[in-house]
C-alpha positions in Angstrom: -6.0 9.3 -15.7 -7.5 8.4 -12.3 -10.6 6.3 -12.6 -10.1 5.4 -16.3 -8.4 2.0 -15.9 -9.2 -1.5 -14.6 -5.8 -2.0 -13.0 -6.3 0.2 -10.0 -9.3 1.2 -7.9 -11.4 4.0 -9.4 -10.5 7.4 -7.9 -7.2 6.1 -6.4 -3.9 7.9 -7.5 -1.2 5.8 -9.0 1.3 6.6 -6.2 0.5 6.6 -2.5 2.7 7.0 0.6 2.7 3.9 2.7 3.4 4.6 6.4 4.3 1.8 8.8 3.8 2.7 12.5 3.2 1.1 15.8 0.4 3.6 16.7 -1.6 3.2 13.5 -5.0 3.9 15.2 -3.6 7.2 16.5 -2.3 8.1 13.1 -5.7 7.5 11.5 -7.3 9.7 14.1 -4.7 12.4 13.5 -5.3 12.3 9.7 -9.1 12.6 10.4 -8.7 15.5 12.8 -5.9 17.4 11.1 -6.6 17.0 7.4 -10.2 15.7 7.2 -9.1 12.2 6.3 -11.7 9.6 5.7 -11.1 5.9 6.2 -11.6 4.1 2.8 -10.6 0.5 3.6 -9.4 -1.4 6.7 -8.1 -4.9 7.1 -7.6 -6.3 10.6 -5.5 -9.3 11.8 -7.3 -12.2 13.4 -6.7 -10.7 16.8 -8.5 -7.5 15.8 -5.4 -5.3 15.5 -4.9 -3.1 12.5 -3.0 -4.8 9.6 -3.7 -2.3 6.8 -5.8 0.9 6.4 -6.3 3.4 3.6 -7.2 7.0 4.4 -8.4 9.4 1.8 -7.3 13.0 2.0 -8.8 15.0 -0.8 -7.6 13.2 -4.0 -4.9 11.2 -2.3 -4.7 8.0 -0.4 -2.4 7.4 2.6 -1.8 3.7 3.2 -1.0 2.7 6.7 0.4 -0.5 8.0 -0.1 -1.3 11.7 2.8 -2.3 14.0 3.1 -5.6 15.7 4.2 -7.5 12.5 7.4 -8.8 11.0 7.5 -5.7 8.8 9.9 -3.1 10.3 9.6 0.6 9.7 11.6 2.0 6.9 12.3 5.6 6.2 9.8 5.6 3.4 7.2 3.1 1.9 5.6 4.0 -1.4 2.6 2.2 -3.0 2.4 2.4 -6.8 -0.5 1.1 -8.9 0.8 -0.2 -12.2 -0.8 -2.1 -15.1 1.3 -5.2 -14.5 2.6 -5.7 -10.9 4.6 -8.8 -11.7 6.4 -7.1 -14.7 7.1 -4.0 -12.6 8.4 -6.1 -9.7 10.6 -8.1 -12.1 12.0 -4.9 -13.7 12.7 -3.4 -10.2 14.6 -6.6 -9.2 16.6 -6.5 -12.4 17.4 -2.9 -11.8 19.0 -3.9 -8.5 16.2 -3.8 -5.9 16.0 -6.5 -3.2 12.9 -8.5 -2.7 10.7 -7.6 0.3 7.7 -9.7 -0.8 7.1 -11.5 -4.0 3.8 -10.5 -5.7 0.8 -12.3 -4.3 -2.9 -11.7 -3.9 -3.9 -12.3 -0.3 -7.4 -13.3 0.9 -9.9 -10.4 1.1 -7.6 -8.1 -1.0 -8.4 -6.9 -4.4 -4.8 -6.4 -5.4 -1.9 -8.5 -6.6 1.0 -6.8 -4.7 4.7 -7.2 -4.2 7.4 -5.2 -2.6 11.0 -4.3 -3.2 13.6 -2.1 -1.5 15.8 0.1 -3.5 19.5 0.7 -2.6 18.6 3.9 -0.8 16.3 2.2 1.6 12.9 3.1 0.1 10.4 0.2 0.0 8.3 0.2 -3.2 5.0 -1.7 -3.1 3.7 -2.3 -6.7 0.1 -3.5 -7.2 -2.4 -4.2 -9.8 -6.1 -4.5 -8.9 -7.1 -8.1 -9.8 -10.1 -8.7 -12.0 -13.2 -9.0 -9.8 -15.2 -12.2 -10.2 
């Protein structure tokens, strides 16, 4: 149940689409204008360009990765909150997924997150909200 765990942010769904696009700022504005989207979180690169944003639409979150990085667009990126990101990552690799990024907690991020790509091309980002100090 949303908001009843300590392994994902309160009021976040377990599964969120993750869109990678070169025109991330325009996408955020589109989501605001078209669907009443509200920016929840934003992380910029040192040069001020968007690295990651999260836009709430009703009870859902759309995660957005900005362009100009080494991450190339894929047909679909999905973000899934799980109780144990490392265990889910390991199970996905055992099940045949290829490693996109090993689980790590980056500076200024509340999540331990890793990514895998399944054999059909979908990139799955699994994350667990780390305990806050």
